[in-house]
C-alpha positions as CSV (number, residue, x, y, z in Angstrom):
1,M,55.2,101.3,53.5
2,K,55.8,99.0,56.5
3,M,59.4,98.2,57.3
4,R,60.5,95.2,59.3
5,R,63.2,95.6,61.8
6,S,65.8,92.9,62.0
7,L,66.2,90.6,65.0
8,F,69.5,92.4,65.8
9,T,67.8,95.8,65.9
10,R,64.8,94.5,68.0
11,V,66.7,92.3,70.5
12,A,70.5,92.4,70.4
13,L,70.9,96.1,70.2
14,P,68.8,97.0,73.3
15,V,70.6,94.2,75.2
16,A,74.0,95.5,74.2
17,V,73.0,99.1,75.2
18,A,71.8,97.8,78.6
19,I,75.0,95.9,79.2
20,L,77.1,98.9,78.3
21,G,75.0,101.1,80.6
22,V,75.5,98.7,83.5
23,L,79.2,98.6,82.9
24,V,79.5,102.4,82.8
25,W,77.3,102.8,85.9
26,A,79.2,100.1,87.9
27,G,82.6,101.2,86.7
28,G,82.4,104.6,88.2
29,P,82.2,103.7,91.9
30,A,84.7,100.8,91.5
31,V,87.3,103.1,90.1
32,A,86.8,105.7,92.8
33,A,87.0,103.0,95.5
34,F,90.8,102.6,95.1
35,T,93.6,105.0,95.1
36,T,97.0,104.3,93.8
37,A,100.5,105.7,93.8
38,L,102.9,104.6,91.1
39,S,106.7,104.5,91.3
40,S,109.6,102.5,89.8
41,A,113.3,102.1,90.0
42,L,116.2,100.5,88.1
43,I,118.5,98.7,90.6
44,G,122.0,97.6,89.9
45,I,122.1,94.0,91.0
46,K,124.9,91.3,91.1
47,G,125.9,88.1,92.8
48,T,126.9,84.5,92.2
49,V,124.8,81.4,92.1
50,S,126.9,78.4,93.1
51,G,126.2,74.9,91.9
52,T,126.7,72.2,89.2
53,P,127.8,72.2,86.5
54,E,129.4,75.7,87.2
55,S,128.9,78.8,89.3
56,V,127.4,81.7,87.5
57,A,128.2,85.4,88.3
58,F,125.2,87.6,87.5
59,S,125.0,91.4,87.0
60,G,122.7,93.8,85.4
61,Q,119.7,96.0,86.2
62,A,116.5,94.8,87.8
63,K,113.4,97.0,87.2
64,I,111.0,97.3,90.1
65,G,107.6,98.8,89.7
66,S,105.5,99.7,92.7
67,K,101.8,100.5,93.0
68,M,100.2,101.3,96.3
69,V,96.5,100.3,96.5
70,T,94.2,101.5,99.3
71,D,90.8,99.9,100.1
72,P,88.4,102.4,101.7
73,D,85.4,100.1,101.3
74,F,86.6,97.4,103.7
75,G,89.2,99.3,105.6
76,N,92.1,96.9,104.8
77,P,95.6,98.3,105.2
78,P,97.2,99.6,102.0
79,T,99.1,97.1,99.9
80,V,101.9,97.4,97.4
81,V,101.8,95.6,94.1
82,L,105.4,95.0,93.1
83,S,106.5,94.0,89.6
84,I,110.0,92.8,89.4
85,D,111.7,92.3,86.0
86,L,115.1,90.5,85.9
87,S,115.2,90.2,82.1
88,N,118.2,92.7,81.9
89,V,120.3,90.6,84.2
90,T,122.7,88.2,82.7
91,G,125.3,85.7,84.0
92,V,128.7,84.3,83.0
93,G,129.7,80.7,83.8
94,S,132.9,80.5,85.9
95,S,134.4,77.6,84.0
96,T,132.9,77.8,80.5
97,G,132.4,81.5,80.1
98,K,128.9,80.7,78.8
99,T,126.3,83.5,79.0
100,Y,123.3,82.8,81.1
101,V,119.9,84.6,80.8
102,T,116.8,84.9,82.9
103,P,113.4,85.9,81.4
104,S,112.0,86.3,84.9
105,R,109.2,88.7,85.6
106,V,107.2,88.4,88.9
107,I,104.2,90.3,90.4
108,L,103.8,90.2,94.2
109,D,101.3,91.8,96.6
110,R,102.8,93.0,99.9
111,R,101.4,94.9,102.8
112,L,102.7,98.5,102.7
113,T,105.5,99.0,105.3
114,A,108.3,101.5,105.6
115,A,110.9,98.8,104.9
116,D,110.4,95.4,103.2
117,T,112.7,92.6,102.2
118,V,111.6,90.6,99.2
119,Q,113.1,87.3,98.0
120,V,112.3,86.1,94.5
121,P,113.5,82.8,93.1
122,F,114.3,83.0,89.4
123,P,115.1,80.5,86.6
124,F,118.2,80.9,84.5
125,F,119.7,78.9,81.6
126,P,122.4,79.2,78.9
127,S,121.7,81.9,76.3
128,G,120.2,80.2,73.2
129,G,119.0,77.3,75.4
130,N,115.6,76.6,76.7
131,G,113.9,76.5,80.0
132,M,114.0,72.8,80.2
133,S,117.6,73.0,81.5
134,A,116.9,75.9,83.9
135,R,118.6,76.2,87.3
136,V,117.3,78.5,90.1
137,G,118.8,81.5,91.7
138,M,117.5,83.8,94.4
139,A,117.2,87.6,94.0
140,S,116.8,89.6,97.3
141,F,115.7,93.2,97.5
142,N,115.6,95.6,100.4
143,L,112.9,98.2,99.7
144,S,111.9,101.3,101.5
145,F,108.6,103.2,101.0
146,N,107.1,106.5,102.1
147,V,104.0,105.0,103.9
148,N,102.1,108.3,103.5
149,T,102.3,108.4,99.7
150,G,103.2,104.8,98.9
151,M,106.2,105.8,96.8
152,L,109.2,103.6,96.6
153,T,112.0,105.7,98.1
154,G,115.0,103.3,98.1
155,A,116.0,99.9,96.9
156,T,119.1,97.6,96.9
157,G,119.4,94.1,95.7
158,G,121.6,91.1,95.3
159,I,121.7,87.6,93.9
160,A,122.8,84.3,95.6
161,S,122.1,80.6,95.6
162,P,118.7,79.6,97.0
């Protein structure tokens, strides 16, 4: 009895297997080309953003994640990928007492150095409001790293007007 193979079995399946093989083969060296060191910190942060209609005093915890990436293929200096999350920072309006929130999350690439100062503008608006009425504040962080391991070893931060 002669059985006919479907078009999928004759064409699509071998193509899918070939693509998977290429991805597995190419994925090995690419993964080995980079080395990483991960670290993170919760930083108490506070400060006041002045402006109209009122000044807003912020406080809370910023979460900073740090990942060192080396590039042995091209010999570039190590970089640090920073993720900064200000979503646990809230503010209180000086005249109305309104609560202000910031949903800000930022990812930055920086050259790895022993000390780095990073300034991040962030939007904020009244809780329950929307981003259409957002104002802007500035978060500043002083970070220190172990340049041999890429680990974040110290961090301080503050908030001010931009």
